[in-house]
C-alpha positions as CSV (number, residue, x, y, z in Angstrom):
1,X,116.5,79.2,109.5
2,X,114.5,81.5,106.6
3,X,112.3,84.4,107.2
4,X,108.9,83.8,106.2
5,X,106.5,86.4,104.5
6,X,105.0,87.3,108.1
7,X,108.5,88.3,109.4
8,X,108.3,85.0,111.9
9,X,111.2,82.3,111.4
10,X,110.0,79.0,109.3
11,X,110.0,75.6,110.6
12,X,111.9,73.0,108.5
13,X,109.2,71.6,107.0
14,X,107.6,74.9,105.8
15,X,111.5,75.7,104.1
16,X,111.2,71.9,102.7
17,X,107.5,72.8,101.5
18,X,108.9,76.4,99.7
19,X,111.2,74.5,98.1
20,X,109.6,71.8,96.9
21,X,106.5,74.1,95.0
22,X,109.1,76.5,94.1
23,X,108.2,79.2,95.5
24,X,111.5,79.3,97.7
25,X,113.7,80.6,94.5
26,X,111.6,81.0,91.7
27,X,112.0,80.5,88.5
28,X,115.7,80.1,88.4
29,X,114.9,76.8,91.2
30,X,112.2,75.9,89.1
31,X,114.5,75.7,85.9
32,X,117.3,73.9,88.1
33,X,114.8,71.2,89.2
34,X,113.4,71.1,85.6
35,X,116.8,70.4,84.1
36,X,117.8,68.0,87.0
37,X,114.6,66.0,86.1
38,X,115.2,65.0,83.0
39,X,118.8,63.9,83.4
40,X,118.1,60.0,84.4
41,X,115.8,59.8,80.6
42,X,119.4,61.4,79.0
43,X,121.6,59.3,80.8
44,X,119.1,56.0,79.9
45,X,118.9,56.9,76.3
46,X,122.9,58.0,75.9
47,X,123.3,54.6,77.6
48,X,120.9,53.0,75.2
49,X,122.9,54.1,72.0
50,X,126.0,52.9,73.7
51,X,125.1,49.8,74.4
52,X,123.5,49.7,70.7
53,X,126.9,50.5,68.9
54,X,129.1,48.7,70.8
55,X,126.8,45.5,70.1
56,X,126.4,46.8,66.4
57,X,130.2,47.1,66.3
58,X,131.0,43.7,68.2
59,X,129.2,42.2,64.8
60,X,131.7,44.4,62.3
61,X,135.2,43.2,63.7
62,X,136.7,42.1,60.9
63,X,138.4,37.9,61.8
64,X,142.5,38.8,61.6
65,X,144.7,35.8,61.1
66,X,148.0,35.7,61.8
67,X,150.8,37.3,59.4
68,X,152.1,35.0,56.9
69,X,156.2,33.8,57.4
70,X,158.8,32.0,55.2
71,X,157.9,31.3,51.6
72,X,154.0,31.5,51.9
73,X,154.4,35.2,52.9
74,X,155.1,36.3,49.2
75,X,152.5,34.1,48.0
76,X,149.5,35.3,50.4
77,X,151.0,39.3,49.7
78,X,150.4,38.4,45.9
79,X,146.9,36.5,45.9
80,X,146.1,39.8,47.9
81,X,146.7,42.2,45.4
82,X,145.3,40.4,42.6
83,X,142.1,42.3,41.3
């Protein structure tokens, strides 16, 4: 239990109230809670960016075909190299 301003022992409710209003640890406590409050927004934004990049990247994947074999291999390679 924490000790109050008057020297008495605080109840749990009083401790939580001080923590809630940022009076228990002062400015560092307020900064911590502010940063923790922004965390969900940053996680949401990064998730949207990751989803968008994955969605956009799916359209840009080139279609691959099996490598040619045998007699056609030389013809296909020559055709690809022609300007």
